[in-house]
C-alpha positions as CSV (number, residue, x, y, z in Angstrom):
1,M,-130.6,141.9,131.9
2,A,-129.2,140.5,129.1
3,A,-131.9,137.9,127.4
4,R,-131.2,134.5,127.5
5,T,-129.8,132.8,124.6
6,K,-131.9,129.9,123.4
7,S,-130.4,126.3,123.7
8,A,-130.2,123.9,120.9
9,K,-132.9,122.0,121.8
10,D,-135.3,125.3,121.4
11,R,-133.9,126.4,118.5
12,P,-135.6,125.6,115.5
13,S,-134.2,123.3,112.4
14,Y,-135.4,122.8,108.7
15,R,-135.1,120.3,106.3
16,C,-136.1,119.7,102.8
17,T,-139.1,117.4,101.8
18,E,-137.3,116.4,98.7
19,C,-134.1,114.8,99.6
20,G,-133.9,115.4,103.3
21,W,-131.0,117.8,103.6
22,T,-131.2,119.6,106.8
23,T,-130.1,123.1,108.2
24,A,-130.5,125.2,110.9
25,K,-131.9,128.3,108.8
26,W,-134.2,128.6,106.6
27,L,-133.5,128.8,103.0
28,G,-136.2,129.5,99.7
29,R,-133.7,126.9,97.7
30,C,-132.5,123.6,98.8
31,P,-128.7,123.7,97.5
32,E,-128.5,119.7,97.7
33,C,-131.2,119.0,95.4
34,Q,-131.5,122.4,93.6
35,A,-135.4,122.6,94.4
36,W,-137.5,125.2,95.3
37,G,-139.8,126.2,98.7
38,T,-139.4,122.4,99.4
39,V,-137.4,123.7,102.7
40,E,-139.5,123.9,105.7
41,E,-139.5,123.4,109.7
42,F,-139.6,120.3,111.3
43,G,-138.3,120.7,114.7
44,G,-135.4,121.3,116.8
45,A,-132.0,121.3,115.9
46,P,-130.5,117.8,115.3
47,A,-128.4,116.7,118.4
48,V,-124.7,115.6,117.6
49,R,-124.3,112.0,118.0
50,T,-121.3,109.8,118.2
51,T,-121.1,106.2,117.2
52,A,-120.0,103.5,119.9
53,A,-118.0,100.4,118.6
54,G,-120.6,97.4,118.5
55,R,-120.6,94.0,117.9
56,V,-119.3,92.8,114.9
57,S,-121.6,90.8,112.1
58,T,-119.2,88.1,111.0
59,A,-115.5,87.9,111.6
60,A,-113.1,89.5,109.5
61,L,-111.1,86.9,107.2
62,P,-107.6,87.0,105.4
63,I,-108.7,87.3,101.7
64,G,-107.8,84.3,100.8
65,Q,-110.2,82.4,103.3
66,V,-113.3,84.0,102.0
67,D,-115.6,81.7,100.2
68,S,-116.4,82.7,96.5
69,R,-118.8,80.4,95.6
70,T,-121.8,82.2,97.0
71,A,-121.1,84.5,94.4
72,T,-121.3,82.3,91.1
73,A,-123.4,84.0,88.6
74,R,-126.8,82.4,87.3
75,S,-128.0,82.4,84.1
76,T,-131.2,84.5,83.3
77,G,-132.1,82.3,80.4
78,V,-131.3,84.8,78.4
79,G,-128.1,84.6,76.4
80,E,-127.9,88.6,75.3
81,L,-128.5,89.8,78.8
82,D,-125.8,87.2,80.1
83,R,-123.4,88.6,77.8
84,V,-123.8,92.4,79.4
85,L,-124.1,90.9,82.9
86,G,-120.5,89.1,82.6
87,G,-122.3,85.4,82.7
88,G,-125.5,86.1,84.8
89,L,-127.2,87.4,87.7
90,V,-124.9,87.2,90.8
91,P,-126.8,86.0,94.5
92,G,-127.3,89.5,96.4
93,A,-126.5,91.7,93.3
94,V,-128.6,94.7,92.4
95,V,-128.9,95.6,88.8
96,L,-130.5,98.9,87.2
97,L,-132.1,99.0,84.2
98,A,-132.9,102.6,83.1
99,G,-134.0,103.5,79.6
100,E,-136.6,106.1,77.7
101,P,-140.3,104.9,78.0
102,G,-141.6,102.5,75.6
103,V,-138.2,101.2,74.4
104,G,-139.3,97.5,76.1
105,K,-138.1,97.5,79.3
106,S,-141.1,95.8,81.2
107,T,-141.4,93.2,77.8
108,L,-137.6,92.1,78.6
109,L,-137.6,91.6,82.0
110,L,-140.9,90.0,82.2
111,D,-139.2,87.3,79.7
112,V,-136.2,87.3,82.1
113,A,-138.4,86.7,85.0
114,A,-140.5,83.5,83.0
115,K,-136.8,82.2,81.9
116,A,-134.9,82.6,85.2
117,A,-138.0,81.0,87.5
118,N,-137.6,77.5,88.1
119,D,-138.6,74.6,91.1
120,D,-135.2,75.6,93.1
121,H,-135.7,79.4,92.4
122,R,-138.6,81.7,92.4
123,T,-138.9,85.0,90.9
124,L,-141.2,88.1,92.5
125,Y,-142.2,90.6,89.9
126,V,-143.5,93.5,91.3
127,T,-145.2,96.2,89.4
128,A,-145.8,99.9,90.4
129,E,-147.0,101.2,87.1
130,E,-149.5,98.9,85.9
131,S,-151.6,96.5,87.3
132,A,-151.7,92.5,87.7
133,S,-154.3,92.2,84.6
134,Q,-151.8,94.5,82.4
135,V,-148.9,92.5,83.1
136,R,-150.7,89.4,83.1
137,L,-151.5,90.4,79.2
138,R,-148.2,90.9,78.1
139,A,-147.0,87.8,80.1
140,D,-149.9,85.6,77.5
141,R,-148.5,87.9,74.7
142,I,-144.7,87.2,75.2
143,K,-145.4,83.6,76.2
144,A,-143.8,84.1,79.6
145,I,-146.1,82.2,81.7
146,N,-144.3,80.1,84.6
147,D,-145.4,78.5,87.6
148,H,-142.7,79.6,89.9
149,L,-143.1,83.1,88.8
150,Y,-145.1,85.5,91.1
151,L,-146.9,88.7,90.6
152,A,-147.9,91.6,92.6
153,A,-148.9,94.6,91.9
154,E,-147.7,97.2,94.9
155,T,-146.7,101.1,95.4
156,D,-145.9,101.1,98.9
157,L,-142.5,99.5,100.2
158,S,-143.5,97.9,103.5
159,A,-145.7,95.7,101.1
160,V,-143.2,94.8,98.7
161,L,-141.1,93.9,102.1
162,A,-143.7,91.8,103.1
163,H,-144.0,90.0,99.8
164,L,-140.7,89.4,100.1
165,D,-141.3,87.4,103.3
166,E,-144.2,85.5,102.2
167,V,-142.6,84.1,98.8
168,K,-139.2,84.0,99.6
169,P,-137.6,84.7,96.0
170,S,-134.1,84.3,94.4
171,L,-134.9,86.7,91.9
172,L,-137.1,90.3,92.3
173,I,-137.9,92.5,89.5
174,L,-139.4,95.6,90.9
175,D,-141.0,97.9,87.8
176,S,-140.0,101.0,89.0
177,V,-137.8,102.0,91.4
178,Q,-139.3,105.7,91.0
179,T,-143.1,104.8,91.9
180,V,-142.5,103.0,94.9
181,A,-142.6,105.2,98.2
182,S,-141.8,104.4,101.7
183,P,-144.7,106.1,104.4
184,E,-142.2,106.6,106.8
185,I,-140.5,109.3,104.6
186,D,-141.6,112.9,103.6
187,G,-142.4,113.7,99.9
188,A,-143.4,112.6,96.7
189,P,-142.9,109.1,95.0
190,G,-139.9,109.5,92.9
191,G,-138.3,112.6,94.8
192,M,-134.7,112.1,95.9
193,A,-135.5,111.1,99.6
194,Q,-137.5,108.5,99.0
195,V,-136.1,106.6,95.9
196,R,-132.9,107.3,98.3
197,E,-135.0,105.0,100.7
198,V,-136.8,102.3,98.6
199,A,-133.3,101.6,97.3
200,G,-131.5,101.3,100.3
201,A,-134.4,98.9,101.4
202,L,-134.2,96.9,99.1
203,I,-130.4,96.5,98.6
204,R,-130.1,95.5,102.1
205,A,-132.8,92.9,101.6
206,S,-131.1,91.9,98.8
207,K,-127.5,90.8,100.4
208,E,-129.1,89.9,103.5
209,R,-131.2,87.2,101.4
210,G,-128.7,86.6,98.8
211,M,-131.1,87.8,96.4
212,A,-130.4,89.1,93.1
213,T,-132.6,92.4,92.5
214,L,-133.7,93.7,89.0
215,L,-134.8,97.4,89.3
216,V,-136.2,99.4,86.3
217,G,-135.5,102.9,86.5
218,H,-136.4,105.9,84.6
219,V,-134.4,108.9,82.8
220,T,-134.7,112.3,82.6
221,K,-135.5,114.3,79.1
222,D,-131.3,114.6,78.7
223,G,-131.8,110.7,78.8
224,A,-129.8,110.7,82.6
225,I,-131.0,108.2,85.1
226,A,-133.4,109.9,87.2
227,G,-133.4,110.4,90.6
228,P,-130.4,111.3,92.7
229,R,-126.4,110.3,91.3
230,L,-126.4,108.2,94.6
231,L,-128.1,105.3,93.2
232,E,-126.3,104.8,90.5
233,H,-123.0,104.4,93.3
234,L,-125.0,102.2,95.4
235,V,-126.2,99.5,92.9
236,D,-123.9,96.5,91.6
237,V,-124.9,96.8,88.0
238,V,-126.0,99.8,85.5
239,L,-127.8,98.9,82.3
240,S,-128.9,101.2,80.0
241,F,-131.4,99.8,77.5
242,E,-131.5,101.9,74.2
243,G,-133.3,101.9,70.7
244,D,-135.5,104.0,68.3
245,R,-139.1,103.0,69.0
246,H,-139.9,103.1,65.6
247,A,-136.6,100.6,64.9
248,R,-136.8,96.8,66.0
249,L,-132.9,96.8,67.1
250,R,-132.6,97.6,71.0
251,L,-129.1,97.5,73.1
252,V,-128.8,96.7,76.2
253,R,-125.1,98.6,77.2
254,G,-123.2,98.0,80.6
255,V,-122.2,101.5,82.0
256,K,-120.9,99.8,85.7
257,N,-120.7,96.5,86.8
258,R,-118.7,95.2,89.3
259,Y,-118.5,91.8,88.6
260,G,-117.7,91.8,84.7
261,A,-116.5,94.2,81.8
262,T,-118.4,97.3,80.8
263,D,-117.7,97.4,77.2
264,E,-120.0,94.3,76.3
265,V,-123.4,94.8,74.8
266,G,-126.6,92.9,74.0
267,C,-128.5,92.9,70.8
268,F,-132.2,92.4,71.1
269,E,-135.2,92.9,68.4
270,L,-138.5,93.9,69.5
271,H,-141.5,92.8,67.8
272,D,-145.2,91.8,68.2
273,E,-144.5,88.4,69.9
274,G,-142.0,89.9,72.6
275,I,-138.3,90.0,72.5
276,T,-135.4,87.9,71.3
277,G,-131.7,88.1,71.4
278,L,-129.8,88.9,68.5
279,A,-126.5,86.6,68.1
280,D,-125.8,88.1,64.8
281,P,-127.8,91.3,64.1
282,S,-125.7,92.8,61.0
283,G,-128.4,91.4,58.6
284,L,-130.8,93.9,60.8
285,F,-128.2,97.0,59.0
286,L,-127.4,95.6,55.6
287,T,-129.4,95.7,51.8
288,R,-128.8,92.6,49.8
289,R,-129.2,94.1,46.3
290,D,-128.2,92.1,43.2
291,V,-126.6,95.4,41.5
292,A,-124.9,97.6,43.1
293,V,-126.4,101.3,43.7
294,P,-124.8,104.3,44.0
295,G,-124.5,106.1,47.6
296,T,-124.2,103.1,49.4
297,C,-121.1,101.8,51.5
298,L,-120.4,99.5,54.0
299,T,-118.4,99.7,57.0
300,V,-117.7,97.6,60.2
301,T,-118.4,99.2,63.8
302,L,-117.4,98.4,66.9
303,E,-120.6,98.3,69.9
304,G,-118.3,97.6,72.7
305,K,-116.6,94.2,71.8
306,R,-119.4,93.5,69.2
307,P,-118.5,94.5,65.2
308,L,-121.3,94.9,63.2
309,V,-121.7,95.1,59.9
310,A,-123.7,98.4,59.1
311,E,-124.8,100.3,55.6
312,V,-124.4,104.2,55.0
313,Q,-126.9,105.7,52.3
314,A,-126.0,109.2,51.0
315,L,-128.3,111.0,48.6
316,T,-127.5,114.2,46.5
317,V,-129.7,116.1,44.8
318,D,-130.1,119.9,43.0
319,S,-131.1,122.1,45.8
320,Q,-133.9,124.3,45.3
321,I,-133.6,126.8,47.8
322,P,-130.6,129.2,48.3
323,S,-129.4,127.2,51.3
324,P,-128.9,123.8,50.3
325,R,-130.2,121.2,53.4
326,R,-128.2,118.6,55.1
327,T,-130.2,116.0,56.9
328,T,-128.7,113.0,58.3
329,S,-130.4,110.1,60.3
330,G,-128.1,107.8,62.3
331,L,-124.9,110.0,61.5
332,E,-123.5,113.0,63.6
333,T,-124.2,115.8,61.6
334,S,-120.6,117.2,62.2
335,R,-118.8,114.0,61.3
336,V,-121.1,114.5,57.8
337,S,-120.5,118.1,57.2
338,M,-116.6,117.5,57.8
339,M,-116.7,114.6,55.5
340,L,-118.4,116.8,52.8
341,A,-115.3,119.7,53.3
342,V,-113.0,117.0,53.1
343,L,-114.3,115.9,50.0
344,E,-114.4,119.2,48.2
345,Q,-111.2,120.2,49.2
346,R,-108.8,117.2,49.3
347,G,-110.8,115.1,47.3
348,R,-111.5,117.6,44.8
349,I,-114.8,116.7,44.1
350,S,-116.8,120.2,43.3
351,A,-120.6,121.1,43.3
352,L,-120.8,119.4,46.6
353,G,-121.9,122.8,48.3
354,K,-124.5,123.8,46.0
355,R,-126.7,120.6,46.2
356,D,-129.1,118.9,49.1
357,I,-127.2,116.0,50.5
358,Y,-129.1,113.5,52.8
359,S,-127.4,110.7,54.6
360,A,-128.9,107.8,56.8
361,T,-128.1,104.6,58.1
362,V,-130.0,101.3,57.5
363,G,-132.0,99.3,60.2
364,G,-131.8,102.6,62.8
365,V,-128.3,101.8,63.9
366,K,-126.5,104.7,65.1
367,L,-122.6,105.6,63.8
368,T,-121.3,107.6,66.1
369,E,-117.8,106.4,66.1
370,P,-114.7,107.5,63.8
371,A,-114.0,104.5,61.9
372,A,-117.5,105.0,59.7
373,D,-115.6,108.9,58.6
374,L,-114.2,106.9,55.5
375,A,-117.6,104.8,54.5
376,V,-119.2,107.9,55.0
377,A,-117.3,109.9,52.7
378,L,-117.3,107.1,49.7
379,A,-121.0,107.0,50.1
380,L,-121.0,110.5,49.5
381,A,-118.3,110.9,46.9
382,S,-120.6,107.5,44.9
383,A,-123.8,109.7,45.2
384,A,-122.4,113.1,43.9
385,S,-120.6,111.3,41.2
386,D,-123.3,108.8,40.6
387,T,-121.5,105.8,40.4
388,P,-121.7,102.6,42.2
389,L,-118.7,101.3,44.5
390,P,-117.9,97.4,44.2
391,K,-119.7,94.9,45.3
392,N,-118.7,92.8,48.4
393,L,-116.5,96.0,49.7
394,V,-116.1,97.7,53.1
395,A,-114.2,100.8,54.5
396,I,-112.9,101.3,57.7
397,G,-111.2,104.1,58.8
398,E,-111.1,107.5,60.4
399,V,-110.7,110.9,58.0
400,G,-108.9,113.7,59.3
401,L,-108.9,117.3,57.9
402,A,-105.8,117.5,56.2
403,G,-107.8,114.0,54.1
404,E,-105.6,111.2,55.8
405,V,-106.7,108.4,56.7
406,R,-106.4,107.3,60.2
407,R,-106.2,103.8,61.9
408,V,-108.8,102.5,64.4
409,T,-108.9,100.3,67.2
410,G,-109.8,96.8,66.5
411,V,-108.9,96.8,62.6
412,Q,-108.4,92.8,62.7
413,R,-111.6,92.0,64.8
414,R,-113.9,94.0,62.1
415,L,-112.1,92.5,59.1
416,A,-113.0,89.1,60.6
417,E,-116.4,89.5,60.9
418,A,-116.6,91.0,57.5
419,H,-115.2,88.0,56.0
420,R,-117.2,86.0,58.1
421,L,-120.3,87.6,56.2
422,G,-118.9,87.0,53.0
423,F,-117.1,90.3,51.8
424,T,-113.9,90.2,49.8
425,H,-112.9,93.5,49.8
426,A,-112.1,96.0,52.4
427,L,-110.5,99.2,52.2
428,V,-108.5,100.2,55.6
429,P,-105.7,102.4,56.8
430,T,-102.3,101.3,56.6
431,D,-100.2,98.5,58.9
432,P,-104.3,96.9,59.4
433,G,-102.5,93.8,60.5
434,R,-103.0,89.9,60.4
435,V,-105.7,90.2,57.5
436,P,-108.5,86.9,57.0
437,A,-107.1,84.8,54.2
438,G,-109.2,85.3,50.9
439,M,-109.6,88.5,51.7
440,K,-108.2,91.3,49.6
441,V,-107.4,94.4,51.9
442,T,-106.3,98.0,50.2
443,E,-104.4,100.1,52.2
444,V,-105.6,103.5,52.0
445,A,-103.2,106.7,53.2
446,D,-105.6,109.8,52.3
447,M,-108.7,110.5,50.7
448,G,-107.1,110.3,47.3
449,D,-106.1,106.6,47.5
450,A,-109.2,105.7,48.9
451,L,-111.2,107.9,45.6
452,R,-109.6,105.7,43.3
453,V,-112.1,102.8,43.9
454,L,-113.9,104.7,41.9
455,P,-114.0,105.6,38.3
456,R,-112.3,108.8,37.5
457,R,-115.2,111.3,37.3
458,S,-115.9,110.8,41.0
459,R,-112.3,112.7,41.2
460,Q,-113.6,115.5,39.1
461,E,-116.7,117.3,39.5
462,A,-120.0,116.4,39.5
463,P,-122.6,115.7,37.3
464,Q,-124.1,119.3,36.4
465,P,-127.7,120.0,36.1
466,R,-129.5,119.0,32.6
467,Q,-130.5,121.9,30.6
468,E,-133.7,121.7,31.1
469,D,-133.6,121.9,34.8
470,N,-131.9,125.4,34.3
471,A,-134.8,126.3,32.0
472,R,-137.1,125.3,34.4
473,R,-135.3,127.5,37.1
């Protein structure tokens, strides 16, 4: 007699405890989240279900009849954050703010929580990583005390939802989404299944209540937002909080924004008393001197739509080892190496390959766009010849391997910012467009034209080592 075939109800089913992925057979590695040893048997095979048409919550209307006044943005009280958000927080919007540990996410959001709270709008700050007393100490330090700011320390999702029913806030801040868990979902806090459930529940609550929500997110060692990629798709706005922990500058960049542009950048300064917005941050990246110093050149970089004047510094010294050092800080090593090759081959500046070369930026700013190539090349040429560049000079342009100086975007905006800060002379690619009145602009087509701002010996061989140095070797 043939063996009785098992029904679908009798057949076991398997589920990943990390992400919730289900399958009809056991696997050693989950193909969804790539985790090993997390697929376990949990019951019968899932039955096939169909969804019937149900009752609609709101009737469909012509788009012209939809009231848009409910989506009016409200200011957070922090101007630089409003700039990135597109004017402020929209009721019902969910914002994800991610950044490295210690960069200042909690400090910024606690300041936002206090400034956004008033008689008509309560703010609920939920901390899942610290105790309430620890957050209170930070609030005292940065003067973020407000009678309409409520504080709770919870790690349970159901408790967070209960606080929403009790406080009825207009703004919810959760620090962080990876440390809150739902008891109804298997898996540890921070796992894919838990993050998906917590984020989904808070997004539903925000949309139903018209409550703006700010979620703090962790990042991986590669700098990507931790958790499932679905989290970034679900939220309305994704912000990246960047900055070197050894520098004062902090940048908030818009990665995704359903209510505004994604090319805006907010600048902040982190100090002992908290964090403050910088409407004019160029002063952090400049060193004001009475006498010009060799090896320094100024440029104007664009952070989103915002032009920032930054200083590039270079230093060349005789190498004591067979393989000279190439050290950079705030600059891309590959771009600096390209500029050294262009200077030696196209600019006829010899002996650079036999010297230790150090290049850096001032104030912790990172220059990654090609528009800083000309400033990097001039700083290196100035350092190699020990000859300073003229004062009040800025250099803007991309340099190609053939030595040509290429056009870059936003030249007029960059020149306007340099002129506003008092710079009177600029080196730019050909055809820069309209230039500010009273500013001398020199168009350069290649590195030969650009190097003419230096004395003639800078285009020849760099200074040779002294005789006593050779004798010492």
